[in-house]
Phi, psi and omega in degrees: 000152176236159177232125173259141180208163175234147174255138178244139180291115182294343178286324185251347182234098182286336183226100184297321180296317178295320180296319178299318178295322178297323180299335178296341181265007186298331181288336185248353182225111182305316180300327179287329177294320178295316178298318178299316179299315181297319178295318180297319178295316177301311182296316182297318178297320177297316179301313183289335184270346183278145171287153179273095179232142178083274178247145171268132181240167179234148172272127180241136184288335179221105174256343178197180174215161180287176169297162179275147174274185184292347179258007179082017179260151177224172177250129178287139179248111179281169178185200184238146181235129175246134181252128180253013186287333182299122181295346179270357177290129181244170175298329177297320177299315181295315179298318179297317178299315180297322177297314179295316180301313180297314182298310184285334175292317178297318179297317181296322180292325178293318178296315180299319180298315180295319180298319182292329177290318180294330182286344183274000000 
């Protein structure tokens, strides 16, 4: 089995479930498309900055897509994929990955917060 997921910046996104639902409207609402892009950029930077410990994950360009607009177009939603299919994967690997994920996500949110303050 595999798990696809997205990381949301806790500084700018107070409710990840609500934000995910908002991303479904990205094809028909420009402000939501911009928010989706910002979240994707945040997650990708976090992905690239983390050490590979516990589980190896992959960046995937399309883990989901938005709703379709009136012309049948949608917006691809990128994310990260973790594979649990390896029989040598243990709970310790998963715990180590979650610890790293939590640590580097917090650091990335702090950097993003500082960058947004400097940009104003």
